C-alpha positions as CSV (number, residue, x, y, z in Angstrom):
1,A,22.7,10.6,15.3
2,L,22.4,9.1,12.1
3,V,21.6,5.7,13.6
4,M,18.7,7.3,15.6
5,L,17.3,9.3,12.4
6,T,17.5,6.0,10.3
7,S,15.7,3.8,13.3
8,L,13.0,6.5,13.6
9,S,12.4,6.6,9.9
10,V,12.0,2.9,9.6
11,F,9.7,2.9,12.7
12,L,7.6,5.7,11.1
13,R,7.5,3.9,7.7
14,S,6.4,0.7,9.3
15,V,3.8,2.4,11.3
16,A,2.2,4.3,8.4
17,L,2.3,1.1,6.2
18,V,0.5,-0.6,8.9
19,L,-2.2,1.8,9.4
20,G,-2.6,2.3,5.9
21,N,-3.0,-1.6,5.3
22,V,-5.8,-1.8,7.8
23,R,-7.6,1.1,6.4
24,S,-7.6,-0.2,2.9
25,A,-8.5,-4.0,4.0
26,R,-11.2,-2.3,6.1
27,N,-12.6,-0.2,3.4
28,L,-12.2,-3.0,0.7
29,H,-14.2,-5.3,2.8
30,N,-16.9,-3.0,3.6
31,S,-17.3,-2.1,0.1
32,M,-17.4,-5.9,-0.9
33,F,-19.9,-6.6,1.9
34,D,-22.1,-3.7,0.8
35,S,-22.1,-5.0,-2.6
36,V,-22.9,-8.5,-1.9
37,M,-25.6,-7.5,0.5
38,R,-27.5,-5.2,-2.1
39,A,-27.0,-8.0,-4.9
40,P,-30.3,-9.0,-6.0
41,M,-31.6,-12.5,-5.0
42,A,-30.8,-14.1,-8.6
43,F,-27.3,-13.3,-7.9
44,F,-27.3,-15.9,-5.1
45,D,-29.4,-18.4,-7.1
46,T,-26.6,-18.5,-10.1
47,T,-23.5,-17.9,-8.1
48,P,-22.3,-20.4,-5.5
49,L,-21.6,-19.6,-2.1
50,G,-18.0,-20.8,-2.1
51,R,-17.3,-18.8,-5.6
52,I,-18.3,-15.5,-3.2
53,V,-16.1,-16.4,-0.3
54,N,-13.2,-17.4,-2.6
55,R,-13.2,-14.1,-4.1
56,F,-13.4,-12.4,-0.6
57,S,-10.5,-14.2,0.4
58,K,-8.6,-13.6,-2.7
59,D,-9.0,-10.0,-2.6
60,Q,-8.3,-9.6,1.1
61,Y,-5.3,-11.7,0.6
62,T,-4.3,-9.1,-2.4
63,V,-4.7,-6.1,0.1
64,D,-3.1,-7.7,3.3
65,E,-0.1,-9.5,1.7
66,L,1.1,-8.0,-1.7
67,L,0.0,-4.3,-1.4
68,P,2.0,-3.5,1.4
69,N,5.5,-5.0,0.0
70,V,4.7,-3.2,-3.3
71,V,3.9,0.3,-1.5
72,G,7.1,-0.4,0.6
73,M,9.2,-1.0,-2.5
74,W,7.9,2.2,-4.2
75,L,8.5,4.3,-1.1
76,S,12.3,3.1,-0.9
77,S,12.8,3.5,-4.6
78,F,11.3,7.2,-4.2
79,F,13.3,8.0,-1.1
80,I,16.7,6.6,-2.7
81,T,15.9,8.6,-5.9
82,I,15.5,11.9,-3.7
83,A,18.5,11.3,-1.8
84,I,20.7,10.6,-5.0
85,V,19.4,13.9,-6.2
86,I,20.4,15.6,-2.9
87,L,23.8,14.0,-3.3
88,I,24.2,15.4,-6.8
89,L,23.1,18.8,-5.8
90,I,25.6,19.1,-3.0
91,P,28.9,19.0,-5.0
92,T,27.8,20.4,-8.2
93,P,25.0,23.3,-7.4
94,Y,24.8,23.9,-11.2
95,F,22.7,20.9,-11.5
96,I,19.8,23.0,-10.1
97,V,19.6,25.0,-13.3
98,I,19.0,21.7,-15.2
99,L,16.4,20.6,-12.7
């Protein structure tokens, strides 16, 4: 039963991270695209097209590759901390008074 619960929680965590990552990447791309489309023509006269494309790709890389790892590590640390607190509360119920 514990293996099934662990497998289910890992699956749900993965699905939540993927859905959140896709949504955040879509929101970032749409907001960047809207900003570039609403920029005045003077912006395009002074800024090379390669710099705009590089900025798009760097920001999308950050959201697609780095952010899920950071969020996954944070979630793992959070749930480990909750599990430690629960494990402390089981044998020593007086610890609840301190919380």
